[in-house]
N, C-alpha and C positions, 0 to 999 in steps of 0.2 A: 504494500500500500504506500509506504513512504517513498519507495523508488519510483512508483508511478506518479506520485504527486510531484517529485523533483523533476522528473522527465517532462511533465506537463508544464511546470513552471519554466524550465529551460526553453522549451519550445515557444512559450509565450514571449519570453524575454528576447529570444532570437528574432521572432517575427516582429515584435515591437521595435527592435533596433533596426531591422531592415526596412521598416516602413518609413523611417526618416533618413536612411542612408541614400546616397546619390541624389540629394536634394539641396537646394539653397533656400534659406528663409531670411527674413529681416524683421526689424522692429524699429519704430520711431519712438524715442523716449523724450518727452518734453520736460526739461528741467525747470522751466519757469512755472509751469502749471502743476508739475508733479504727477503727470498722467501720460499714457500712451498717446501718440499723435494719430488721431483717427482720420480716415478718409483721405490719406495722402496717396496720390498716384505714384507708382513705382514701376520702372522699366528694367528688365534684365536683358543684358546684351552680352555677346561673346565676341572676342577679338578674332577676326579672320586672318588668314595667312598673309594678306596684303596690307595688314595694319589697320583696316577699317573695322567698324563695329556692325554686327548683325543682331537685330532685335530678336530675342527668343520668346519673350512673354511680357505681359503687363498685368498689374494687379493694383488693388487699392488696399490700404491698411484697414484692418477691422476696427471695431469699437475699442479694442485695447492697444491699437497701434501696430498690430502684427500682420505680416504676410507670412503665413505658415508654409505655403507652397506656391510655386508658380505653375503648377499643373503637372499632370502625368506626361505631357508631351516633352517636357524638359528633362533630358538625361544628362547628368553632370559628367564632364570629361576633363582630362588634363588640359587646362586652357586658362587664359586670362579673361575675367568677367568684369562687367561694370553694372552697378546698380545706380540708376538715376532717380532721385527723389524730386518730384515737382512740388516745391514748397510755395509756389506763387499764390495759392489760395489759402494757405494755412495761417492760422493765428488771428490776430485782430483784424476785423473787417476794414477798419479805417487806416491801417498802417500797411505800407508795402514792405514785404520782407526784405531784409538786408541780403540774404542768400536765397534768391528765388529758385535755385536749382542746386542740388548737391549730387556730385558724382563720386562714387566710391569704386575704385578699381582694385581688384584682388585676384590672386592666383589660386586655382584649385590644383593641388599636386597629387592628391589621393582621392579619386572619384568614388571610392567605396564608403566614404564617410560623409556625414552631414556638415554643411557649412552654414553657420548663422552669422550674419554680418549686419549688426544694428547700427543706427546712428543716434546720438544723443544731441538734441538741439536746444538752443536758447535763442532769444531774439537776435543776438549779435555774434553767435558762434555755433560751432558744431564739432563733434568728435565721433570717431568710430573705433571699433575694436573687433577682434575675432571672438564671437560668443560661442555658446554651446547649446 
């Protein structure tokens, strides 16, 4: 009984891990408001061999500021990627954002793992990091 339970748990953990493998996700964290940045348009692009960018997918952040997946059609590969955050409509309606667009360029070296690339924003600055 105990061995069967451990086997079932192992199978669950492996399948849960593979559900997020080979994907790219992101998150907009608003430091000024202390919340996730909701409804931000985000574009995922891949760098082509000629140095240009090819759009792979678009999404909008959810109510918590997350894009959990760019869809099943995106298969992560060893390459350079770019996330473009359209901040032009984000924030106070009366103020134009200082950074209307944020580009984050990063490399995928191991396509078998999940890549979470969030941005932390404030009215006059932003930062990014490799999340988990």
